[in-house]
Each structure stands twice: as structure tokens, then as C-alpha cells.
N, C-alpha and C positions, 0 to 999 in steps of 0.2 A: 576233592575235599582237602587233600593234604597240601595244596599249593600255598595256603596261608602260613605254613610252617617255614616258608622262606623268610618271613619277617622274624628277625632275631628276638625282638622284644616280646612278640606274642608267643614265640616258641618257648621262651623261658618262663613266661607267665603260665602257659599251659602245663609245663613241667611242674611248676610250683603247685598248681591246682591238683594235678594227678597224684603227686606224692602226698600232699596233705589229705586228699580224699582217701587214699589207701590207709593212711594212719587212722583217719576218722572211722573207716569201715571196720578196722580191727577193734576200735573202741566200742562200736555199735554191738558187735558180737559179744565182746567182753562185758559190756554193761548189762546185756540181757542175762548172761550167765551169772554175773555178780548179783543181780536182783533175785535170780532163782536161788542162788546160794544163801542169800540172807532171808528171803521171804517165802521160798518154796512155791506152792500153788498160787500164792497171791502176787507172783512176779509180774503178771500182766497189769495189775492195779498199780504196783510200784512204778513200772515203766511208764504207764499212762500219766501218772502224776509228775514224774521226772521230765517227761517230754512236754507236758503242759507248762511246767516251769520254764523250760527252754523257750516255748512260744511267748511267754510273758516277757522274757528278756529280749527276744527279737522285736516284739511289738513296741516295747518301751524305748529301746536303744536306737534301732535303725532310723526312725524319722529324725531324731536329734542329730545323729551323725550325718545323715543325708543333707540336712539343712546347711551344714558348714563344711561338707566334704570338698567343695570347690576351693576352699581356703587352706586346706590341710596339705602338707607335703606328703604326697601319696606313698612314696616308697618307705619313708621312716614310719609312717602310721601303720602300714600293712605289716611291716616287720615287727613292730611293737606288739600288735595283736597276735601274731604268730608266737612270739615269745611267751606271752601270757597263757595262751592255750597249751603250749608245751609244758609249762610249769604246773598247770592244773592236772594235765594227764599223768604227770609223775606222782601226783598225790592220790589218784584214784585207787591204786593197788592196796593202799593202807586203810581203805574204808571198811568199817565193820558195823556201821549203823545206817539205817535208811535215811535219817535226816542229813547225814554227811554227804550222801549221794546228791540230795536236793541242793545243798549249798554249793558244792563243786560244779554241778551242772549249770547253776545260775551264773557263776563266774565265767565258766568256759563259754557258754552260749552268749553271754553279753559281749565277749570279745569277738565271737563269730558274727554277731549282729552288727558290729562295727566294721569287721573285715569284709564280709561277703558283698554287700551292695557297693562298697567303694571299689572293690576288685571288679565287679561286673560292669560298673559304669566306666571303668578305665578302658575296657576292650573296644568300645566304639570309637574312642579317640585314637587308639593304636591302629585300628582297621576301619578307616572312614568309608571305604567302598562297601555298599550294601551286599554285593555278592560275596565278598570276602567275609563280611560279618556273619552272613548266613552260614557259611562253611564253619566259621569259628563257633557259632552256636551249636552246630551239630557235633563238632569235636568236643565242646564242653559237655554236651549231653552224653556223648560217648564216654567221656572221662568219668562222669557220675555212674554210668552203667558199668564201665569196667571196674569201678570200685565196688559196685554191688555184686559183681561176678567174682572178681579176683580176691577181694578182701575176705569174703567168707571161705573161699577155697584155701587161701593162704592160712586163714585162721584154723580151718579144719586140719591142715597139715601140721601146724605148730602145736595144736592141742594134743597131738599124739605124743609129743615129747616134753611139753612144758605145761604149767598151770595157766589158766586163762588170765591170771593177774599180770603175767608178763606181756600180754597183748597191749596193755596200756603203754608199755615202753616203746612199742612200735608206733603208737600214736604220737608220742612226744618226738620221736625221731622224724616222723613225717612233717610235723610243724616246723621243726628246726631246719629241715631240708628245704621246705617251702620258703622260709625266710631267706635262706642263702640264694635261691634262684631270684627272688624279688630284688635282693641287693645287687645282683649281677647286671641289672639293666636300668637305664634311665626311663622314667615314666613321665608322660606329658601331663601337665596340670590341666585341670578342667578350666574352660574359659570362664574366668571369674567375672561376675557382674554384680556390682553393689546394688542391693535392693533396699527399698524403704521398709520400715516396719520393725517391730521388736522380735524377740525370740519366738513368740508364739506364731507370728505371721511367717517367719522364715521356716520354722519347723513344720508347719502345716502346708507349705506351698506345694510340695510334691503330692500330698494327699488330695489337695484341691484340684490340681491338674488331673490327677488320676481319676477322681470320681466325676469330673465333668466330661470325660472322654468316653463315648459309648462303647468303643471296642475294649477299653480297659475295664469298664464295668462288667462287660461280658467275660473278660479274662478272670476277674475276681470270682465270678460265679463258677467258672470252670475250675478254678483253684480249689473251691469247696469240694467238687466232685473228685478231683485227683487226690486231695488230702484224705477224703473218706476211704478210698481204696488203699493208699499207701500206709495209712495209719494202722489198718487192720494187719497188714503184713509186718510192719515194724514192731508193733506192740504184742501181737498174739502168736507170732511164729514159734517162739520158744515154748509157750504154753501148749500150743497144739501139738508140736512135735514131741516134746518131752513128757507132758502130763497125759495127753489124750492118746498119743500113739505109742508112748513108752520107748521112744528112741533116744539116742545119745546126743552129745554135743556136736559131733561131726555132722550128723543129719540136720541139726539146726542150721549149721553153716551152709550146707549144700542146698537146703531149701531156700535160704535167702539168696544163694547164688543163682538158682533157677529164675527167681524174680528178676535179678539183675541181668541175666542172659536174655530174657524176653525184652527188657528195656533197651539193651544194647543193640539187639537186632533191629528194633524199630528206629533207633537213632541213625543207623547206617543208611536207611532208605529215605529219611526225612528230606534231605536236600533235593533229591529227584522228585519226590512227591510235591514239594513246594513250588517246583517249576511248572507243575501242571494243575495243581489244586490249590484253592485259597487256604490261608491259615485258618479261617473260621470253619470251613468244611472239615478239615482234618481234625481240628481240636474238638469240635462238637461231636463228630462221629466217635472219636476216642472216648469221650465222656459217656456216650450212650453205652459203649462196650463195657466200661467200668461199672456202670449201674447194673447192667444185665449180668455181668460176671459175679458181682457181689450177691445179687439175688439168687443166682444159680448155686453158688457155694452155700448159701443159707439153706436152700432146699435139700442139697446133698447131705449136709451135716445133720439136718433135722431128721432125715430118713435113716440115718445111721451108716451111710456109705462113707465111712471115714477111713480112708487108706492113704498111705503116703503118696502113692502115684496120683491120686485125685488132688491132693494138696499141691503137688508139683505142677500138675497141668493147670490148675487154677492160678497159681502164682505166676506161671509163665504168661498166661493170657493177660493178667492184670499188669504185668511188667511191660508188655507191648503197648497196651492201651495207655498206661500212665505216661510213658515216654512220648507218645504221639500227642498227648494232651498238653504237655508242658514245654516241649522243645521249642516251638515257634514263639514262645512268649517274649523272648528278648527282641525279636523283630517288631512286635507290637509296641513295646516300650520305646524302642529307638524311633519308630515312626511317629510317636505321640508326644515328643518333647524336643525342644531346642537343645543344643549341645550344653548350654550352661545350666539347664534344668534337669539333665539326665541323672546326675547323682541323686537328686531329690526324688525323682520319679522311680528310679530303680529301688531306692530305699522304701518308698511307699508300697511298691509291689512286694518287697521283702516283708514288710510289716503286715500288710493286709493279707497276703497269702498265708502267712504264718498265724494270723488270726483264725483262718480256716482250720489250720492244724490244731489250734488251741481248742476248737470245738470238737474236732474228730478224735484226737488222742484220748481224752477222758471217756468218750463214748466207747471207743474200742476197748480200753482197759477196764472200766467199771462195769459196763454191760457184760463183757466177757467173763469177768470174775464173779459177778453177782447172779447173773441169769444163765449164762452159757454162751458158747461160741456161735451156735445158730442164731441166737438173738442179736449178737454183735454184728454178724454178717448182715442180718436183715435191717438193723438200725442204720448201718452205714450205707446200705443200698438205697434206703429212703433218702438219706442225706445227699448221696451222689445224684439221685434223681432230681431233688430240689435244685441242686446246683446246675444240672444240665438244662432243665426247663427254664430256669432264670436266665441262663446265658443265651438261649435261643430267643428269649423275649427282649433282652437288653442290647444285644449285639446285632445291628441290622445286617441283613444278607448283603445289601449293597453298601459297601464301606469304602468309598473312593478316598484316595490320598489327596487329590486335588479337589478342592471345594470352592465353588464360586461364591463370593460374598462381597459386600461393599463396606466402606469405611466413611460414611457420611459425617461422622463426628470428628474426622481428622482434617487439618488444614491442607489445602491443595499442594503445598510445598513440603509436606511431611516426607521424611526419607522412605518410609514404608511404601508410600504411593509412588515415589519416584522409581522405586525398584520394580514397579509393575504389579504389586500385590493388591490389586483391586480390580473389580469388574467381573466379566463373564468367564474369563479364563481360569481364575482362581489360582491357588497355590497350595503347597503342602501345609494343610491346616493343623495347627496345634494350639492348645490353650496356653496363653501367655499374657503379658501385660496389655497387648493390643487386641487380644481375642479372649475375652473373659467368659464366653459362653459358646457352646456348640450351635452352629446354625440349625434352626428347626427343620429346614427342608432336607438336611443331610442326616438327621438323627432318626 
């Protein structure tokens, strides 16, 4: 897995990602404690609303950036977004009103919505070999999981000597360090290709490619299942640990770390699993575990079996299943788009998957606050089940990369035909200007 670190550009980009994620993790812990400090027992509802605002920013900004990402100077753009995020993080310690949280979260996450898909779409261009890219995906997932594990532990240690407000300073430092690593390398430009049409056509191109590809429609359904589970963890951990169990800030951080530890363990085994098992089999099985896990936690909480050890065990299982359900998604996106369309398709995944979070976050926050945590677990178990069953229906078991098809509408001397992309042999099929619909026999 570590062989890809020999690539200097990728090594620096990974370092930028890791440091920024640790800072973001500190902000996640601090934001939960800030919400609890301001809203008390209604912290879950406040967090649910703040995170829903985050999703609105993601859904609105990412497709627009993805439409023009192949024309942007990547390095300057990524650094600018890091600087904006650092500035917002420095403002958060001074918040004393709920509405101020909402405004700053929108600005911060709009910058993240511009940064993340552009960053993700850069990696396949840095590592064009699929085996290397698969290892990079696992390292990226591991980075997210290390953040989930180390940031809460670091936060727990820091909270013994400082106020949680100072954790936001760590977030700002993380974004500034990320910008420095991005500046230190040259980034390849996306293969630009001028396309006909106005802003609407360009902005929706990634979405149209995404929604016409069966495996990506399945990925979207699985994103709903993974969002259901993770939103419960992110929104309600602070409420469960502090209000229901009567524990302190350190236990909040350690509970989140347990979820991250399960996710990290799964990320370590994903590359070997993908050598033997299909992406679909791993991701669907993981979504089934997420659904069952949420249902089991609903039953345990309803029965009154509310102990910290139970929560830790449940969070660990959900972390493992979550990682298995999302880590291979980059491989699917890479397989499903030409190089020039990857920024738009990655942006589409970013926006659509966060649309799933937009559904899940308010359910986790509002149902938990108004009805109770058992009801929140049960509602999200139903949501995860819907996503899992939909994915099984939309994503065919047989999902070949090479699909035989014909181009009877093209002249015999068309470059596409001269390259042999016609007839029984087929080629790596993606939706583009020459392939506007998925072959019926293959869907």
C-alpha cells in the first residue's frame, strides 16, 4: 500500500490531506461542545441544522466548481480555499449565538465544497495506474479514519489543559499547513476539452453522466445507507454520552475515536479484499451491516441497555461497515468517466452523496431531540435499509468494464471506429458525447 508514497506529488498531497483532516477533526469535537455549551440538551438539533446547512453548501457549490475545474489553476485554487477555511476557523471561538454558527458553517463548507472534489479529481491524474490509484484510495480512507481516531484522542488530551474554544486554532493551523504542502508541488491540469452549451449544460454534465451509469446509481443509494449510520454518530454522540450517560468531554472524544478505529481497521484490509471480491459485493454487504447495526442499537436503547460499553461496541461496528461501504467509491468514479470528465463526475458524487447527508442529518438531530435516541436509531435504520435495497436493485451483479456495442450512427472513417471501439470486443464503456445512454443489454 505504501509504494505510492514514492511519488513525491502524491506524498505531499496526502500530507496536506492528513493535516487538514486532523484540524477538521478537532473542529468537529469543538463544534459539538460549542453547540452543547450554547444549546444544552438541544445540541443535537443545533448540530443537525448546522450540518444540514453544510450539505446545502456542498450541493449548491460542488457542481458549479466541477463544471469549470478543468480550466482552473489547481494549485492556486486549492490554496485559496484552504486560506478561506483557516480564516473561518479562527472566527468560530468567538461565537456566542446559534445563528453565528450557521453563517460560519455555510462559508466554511462552501470553501470545502470547492476544495474537496477538485482535490479528489487530481489524484487519478497524479497516479494514472489503477493499482496505484486503488492503494491511494485506501490511504485516503485511512487518512480519514486516522483523523476520526487521532483527532478525538488529541482533543481529549488537549481538553484536560485548555478550553474547547482553542481547538479551533488547531483547525486553522491544519488548513494553513495543508496550503503549504499544496504549494510545494506542481499539479497536472485536467485534460481540458471545450464543450458546447451554456453554464447549465456544463454544470449538469457530471450529474447526467453519473445518473446514466448503473453502478453510480447504485453508489448513490449506498451513500444514503452510509450517511444514515454516520450521521447518527456525528450528530448524537455528544448527546448520548453527556446527557444520557452523564459522562464528560473526554468520553465524547473517546467514543468518536472508537468509531474512527473501526473505520481505520477496515481501510487497512480493503486493498486485499478488492483483489478477491468485487466492489459491489463488499459495499452492499457493508450497507447490510450498517442497517442491522442501527436496528440493533435501536432495540438496545429502547430496552434501557444504555451503557458506555454498548455504545463503544456499536460505534466500532458501524465504523468498520462505514469504511467498507465508501472506500471503493473512487474506483467506481474513475471507471465511469473519461479523464476530462472526472472533475465533473467527482463533483457530482460529492454533491449527490451530500444530498443523502442532507436527508440524514436532520433526521438524526430532530428525531433524537423530539422523540428520543431509540427512535432516531430506528428511523435511520429504515433509511439505511431503503438505500441498501435500492442499490441491490439498481447496480447489476454483472458489471463488466468492457461492453460490446455498435456505432451505426458514425461514419466509417470516424476516429473512434479507427481505434477499434466498435463491434463484439467492446471497450471500457463510459457515458460521454459518443455514448449518451447505457447499453440495455449491459444494464
